N, C-alpha and C positions, 0 to 999 in steps of 0.2 A: 577773750570772751566775745568781743565784737565779731571776729572772724567766724567763730563757732555759730553764733546766732544767725549771721548772714548766710552761712553755708546751709544751715537747717532751713531757712526761708527758701533758699534756692532749691533744695531737695523737695520741699513741699510743692513748689511750682512744677518740678519734673514729674512728681507723682500725679499732680492734678492733670497734666497732659494725658496720661494714660487713662484716667477716669473719663475725661471729656471725649477722648477718641473712642473708647469702648462704648460709651453711652450713645454717641451719635451713630456709630456703625451698627451696634446691636439692635437699635430701634429702627433701623432702615431709614433714618432721616437724611442721610447723605452717603455718597460712595467714597471709597478711599482716595481716589485721585482728586475729587472735588474738595474733600476735607483738607488734604495736603495743600492744594492751591489756595484755598481761602485762608488757611492758617498762615502761610507765608505772606500772602498779600496783606492781611491784617497786621501781622507783625511788622512788615515794612512800613506801613502807614503810621503806626504808633511810634516806631523808632525815629522816623524822620520828623514827626511832629515834636518829639522830645528834643531832638537835636536843634530844631529851629527855635524852640523856646529857650534852650540853654545858651545857644550862641547868638540869639537875636539876629539871625541872618540865615539865608538859604543854606541848607546843609552842603558841605563840600564833600565830593565823592573821592574816595581813595582808590588806588589801583586795586583791581580784584586779586585776591589771594586764591589761586586756583584750587589749592588743597582744601582750604576752608570752605569754599563755595561748593565744591564737589562733595565734601564730607557732610555738609549741612543738607544738601539735596538728597544724598543717599539715605541719610537718617530719616528725613521727612517722608520720603516715598516708601522706603522699606518698612518703616514703622506702621504707616497707615494700611498698606496692602497686606502685611503679615497678619494683623489683628482681625482681618476678615474671617480667617479660617483657623486661627491658632488659639489654643487655650491660654488664658491670661497668665497662669502660673508658669507654663513652659516659655511663654513669650518673655516674661520677666527674667527668667534664668538665662535665656539666650542673649537678650539685650544687655543686661547689666554685667553678666559674666563676660560677654565678649568685649564690652567697653573696658572692664577692669584688665583683662588680658592685654588688650591693645595698648592701654596707657602704661601698664607695667613694662611691657616689652619695649615700648618707645622710650621710656625713661632709662631702662637698662642700656639700650643702644646708645643713648646720649651720655652715658657715664654716671647717671644718678644711682647711688647705692643706698637703698632704704635700710634703716636699722633693723635688727632682728625682731624687735617687738612690733614693728609695723608689718613685717611679713607674717608674724604670728597672728596679728589682728586680722589681716587679710584672709588667712586660711580659716579662722574662726567664723568670720562674717560670711565667707563664701559657703562654708558648711551649712550655716543657717539658711542661706539663700537656696541651696539645693533642697533642703528639707521643705522650705516654703513652696518651692516650685514643683515638688514631686507630685504627680497626679495621684489622686485617691480613688480613682475609678477608671473605667475604660476611656482612653483619650486617643483620638485619631488626629495626628498632625501630619500634614502633607509635606513632602520634601521641599516643595516650592515655598511654603510658609517659613520653614526653617531657614532656607537660604535668604529669603527676604529679610528676616529679622537679624540674621548674621550680617548682612550688608548694612542694615541700620546701625548695628553695634559697631562695626568697623568705621562707618562714617562718623558717628558721634565721638568715638575714641580719637580719631584723627583730628576732628574739629576741636576737641578739648586740648589736645597736645599743641596745636597751632595757637590756640587762644592764650597760652602762657606768655607769648611775646607781644600781646596787644598793648600798644601805648595808650590808645583812647578806646576803652572797651565799648562805649556806647556807639561811637562812630564806626568801629570795626564790625560790630554786630549789625548795624544798619546796612552797611555795605554788603555784608555777606547775605543778608535777606534779599536785598535788591537784586544782586547778581544771581541769586538762586531762583528767583521768581520765574524767569524765562524757562529754565530747565524743568521746573515743576509744571508749568503751563504746557510745555511740549509733551510731557508725560500724560497730561489730561487729554490732549488731542489724540495721542497714540493709543492710550488705554482708557477710553471714555467709560464713565460709570454706567451701570445698568439700571440704577435707580435715580429718579430725579431728586434734586436737593430741595428740602423743605426749608421754611424759614427758621425752624428750630435747629436744623442741622447746620445751616449757615451761621447761626448765632453761636452755637457751640464751637464751631471751627474758628470763628472770629475771636471768641473769648480765649481759646487755646493759643491762637497766634498773637493777639494783641497784648495779652496779660501774662499768661503763664509761660509763653515762649519768648516773646520779645524782651520783656523786662527780666524774666528769669535768666535768659542767656546772656544779656548784657551784664547782669550781676555776676554770673558765673565767670565770664571773661575777666571781670574786675578782681575776682577772688583767686583765680588760678595762679597768678604770679606768687601769691603768698602761700598757697597750698602746695604747689609742685605737682608733678604727675602722679606719684604714687599715693600721696595723701588725697589728691583729687579723685583718683580711681576708687580708693577705699571709701571716701565719703559718699560716693554715688550708690554704694550698696545699700544705703538706708532708704533709697527711693522705693524699692519693692515693698518693704515693710510699711512705709507710709501709705503707699497705694492700697495695700491690703486693709489698713485701718479706714481709709477714706471709702473704700468699696463697701465695707461693712456698715459704715454710718450712712452713706448716701445712696448706695445701690442695694442694700439689704443682703449682701453676701454673708454666708455663714461664717461664724467665728468658731474655730476648733482649737483644741489644746495643742495640737501639732503646730498650727500656725502661730499661736502665741509663743511656743517654745522657739520656733524658728526666728521670730521677730526678736526675742530676747538674745539669741545667739548673734544675730546681725548687729544689733545695737551694742552688745558687749564687745564684739570684735572691733567695732569702730572706736569705742572708748579705749581699748587696749592699743590700737594702732595709731590713734591721733593724739592722745594725751601724752605730753612729753614726760619721760622718765628722768628723774634726777640722777646724775652720775655720781659715783662715789668719789 
């Protein structure tokens, strides 16, 4: 029960990142590169403050894990830039569908064999995700946006796979944020934003980085060894459904019967795939 509650808390943080990012970019409060840079910088500051409080000493840096750093950077940048011109539903499908595929393929490559009910739950949840993400009207998505969100999905999938081996999740996450910051800042210099960052935009990015990213990702790294790759991939499919609910409550997005049905399929698939079945 404790793992389930902590996993749901982590998914809430993941969904909140989408809401904060969409809110900041849609209102023109900040550009995508600036949002990503502020998000990583704030996350780094919070993580190292937590490490200093925990250890009562200056944080000790670990050797960078190139795969984790590149994966985190790809996710941060691809996520922010894709949502500038991509519909939220299509973005959720590409992101979390790509993450699921990446983690399942990674697990199978490493020899993990998920039980049949987990695969069945994955298919059920993925079907609900497709319904939730299907456009209900004319939607124009540029190939560049699709590629960017696919890169973000691949990056987060790789980052999650590597996170299963983290001995100290808080320290590992802090190091990943620190080593990712120069890469994100380079992107800000190469692709500067066309809109100036407002105080509200910086605050939204800092909230996303310091709270829903830094703390959420550290908790995710702590949970992954217990969840494994396939259960971790399946659990993340709840994030789009949660983001839909938060969008309806906080942003006034419309609630439709199709969306409610899709959310039920997603949550039902997660229950089927994650609840252990008693063997005869």
